N, C-alpha and C positions, 0 to 999 in steps of 0.2 A: 843326759850320754846318748851320744848318739849310737849303736849297736852295728857292730860289722854285721857284712854279709851273709857269711859262712860262717859255720861253727864245728870245732869238729870234735866228736864223741868218743870220749875209748874206745874202743874194740874188744874185747873179751878177752884177747888173744895176748893183749896190749904186754909189750914189756916192756916195767915200772921198777927192772934197776941197772938198764941205760937206757937215757933220757937224748940219746944219739935222733932219733923220732921228735922230740917235740921243738931240734933246730933247725930236721927239716921243715917238720912244717908252715916253722916263721922264716926261715928262709925262704921257701913258696910264695908266703902271702897270707897265710891262716893267722889271727888274730886275738880268733877266738876259741879255748879247748877247752869241752865239760871232762872232770874227770869222774867216770859211772862203773865204777863196779858192785858187781849185783851177789845178795849175800849166798847164792846159790853156783854161781862161776868157782865165786872162790874157794869156798870150802871145798870144792872138786874139786880143787888141787891142792890146797892147804889144809888137810883136814883137821889137821889136829891146833894148828896157826888158829889167832885172835882175828878177827877180823876188822874189829875199832878200832886197833892198837895200829894195824896194817894201813886201815883207810888211812888215821890221822896223820903220821908216818907218810905218806902217795901224799896226798898231800897239802903238807908244809914244803918235803921238793919240791912239787911240783910249780907252786906258788914262786920261790924262791929263781925257779928259773923262768915260771913265765916271767915275772916282775921284771924284770933283767932283760931279754925280750923284747918287754913291752905290747906282751899277751896275755890276755884278758883270758883266768882262771872261774869257774864256774863250777861248786861241786853238786852231785846228782841224785836227789833224799837227805841228804844231812844237815841242815840249815847247822848244828852243831857242830859238826864241821867247819862246814864254811867261814863261822865268827873265829875260832879254831885257829884256823893255820891262816886266817889277814886271805882268803881268798875276796872276786871280785864278789860274786854271787852264788846263792844256789838255783837248783832244778828241781820243783816235784811234781808226784802223780796226783793222780787223782786222786788215792787213794789218801793220798800223804798230808797233813798238817795243812790247814787252812790261810793262803799265804799275809793273813795277820797277826795270824800264831808266829808263821815263818819270819816277819819282820819284828815280831818282837826278843824275836831271836838272837836276832842276825845284826838290829839296830839299822838306821837308817840310810848305807851309803849303797848298799849289795843290792844288785843287778839280782829279780826274784823273777824265774819263770815262769807258766805251769801247763804240763801237758795237757790238750783235748783233742780231738775225733770228731764233737759237733759243738753245736754252738749248745745246747742243748745240757751239756757239762761245765761250760763256765756258771748254769746258774746259781744263783745258793753263795760262789765266791765273791774276797772281797781285792774285787779286780785293782784297784785303787792303788793298789801294795802292788802289782803286774805291770811286769816291763817290757812284756812277751808273754805270745804263748806255741808249744812247739805241738806241732800237728801231723796227724798220717796215722798209721798209714799209709802211703802211698800207696806203695806195691809193696808185694809180701815181702820179706826182707829174710836173713839165718842171722842176724845180730839181736836181734827181740824178739822172742817169742810174745803172737796178743790173740790174742777174738777179737778183736776193734777188725770191721768192717774195712775193708782199703778202699782209701778216698779216688785216685785218680784225676783226671786236672776237671772233671768240672764237681768232684768236691769241694773245692779248694777255690772254684770261680764264687759254688754258692756257696760258703763257712761266708768269703771273705766280702761279698754281697749284704753277706746277717749283719754282720758288726758293723760294716757303711749304715743298715738301716737303723739298726739302737745305737749307732752317732758313738761305736768304740773304738777307743782307733789302737786296738795294742796289734804291731808288727808282728803280724802270722811268719810263723819259721818250717818248712815245711817237713818234712825226717820219715825215712824208711821204703826202702829201695830205693836210693836216684841211683838212678846211671848220670852220665855227663854229656848222652842226650837227652834226659830229662830235662836237663835241670834251664835252657833258656825259657818249656814251655810251662816250664811249673811257673817260675818265676813270671812269667808274664799274664797271670790267669791272678794278676795284683798279690804275691806274696810277695812278703818284704825278705825274706834270706833263705838257706837249706841251711841243713844239717846231714852230716854226712858220717860218716864210722864204716863201714864198707872197703866201701867207694876206694877208702885211700891206704887205711893200711893192705890192703890186695896187692894195693901196689906197691907195699913198703917205704909209705910214706916221701915213695918219689921224687924230689923238685918241682921234678919238668912235669910233672902229670899232674901237684898240685898247680900248677903257674896256666895250665892247661884249665884244669877247676876253673881257676878268676877269669881265667878271661872269657870263661862264659857269662861268666854274675856280670861281668862289668860289658858284656856288647848288650844286655839289656839296663841295664841301674847304669854304668857310667865307671863303678868302684865296687870293692868287695871290703 
């Protein structure tokens, strides 16, 4: 499966009661969305609600819409929810289950992504089950709190070179504080694609703004 070169990650302030934004993403040219809801963000807004029930509900709703739109939906952190909702994939972090365990829970078809900040964080992981790695942060971002070092352009260049030296053919998706002006320079370091959240969310998922972002990717790779 050839992955799209842009992935939209749902924002902590996303509206999950009205999915008009999902339709605007598709109209603008986004073909991949990651549903990311962190428990701490959820309980800050819904202290009396049930997180897992809410996540299952939203995953099911979004998968139905994404399937109709031809958009790949992946679920962050929760392989059981991905399998239950018939989503197309799951993304796991360093502290989550090993990709082999995720594969056992989800079956052979789902796309599995893995978060990494360095080549060292890939050591010991079952990379045969991984279709891509999300690498970041590129620079400081307000969307996700992290203590990881900022990579910058040289960080991506170095990591891509190390992957090639070890014959690890893993597409790298840059993430974390990427602006429209950063897209071409980041991709030119050998990065396969980008994952965005705040850049699109802050513009109200405007179709025109999304198309401008897609245009930046196409300047490097010809298609998004």
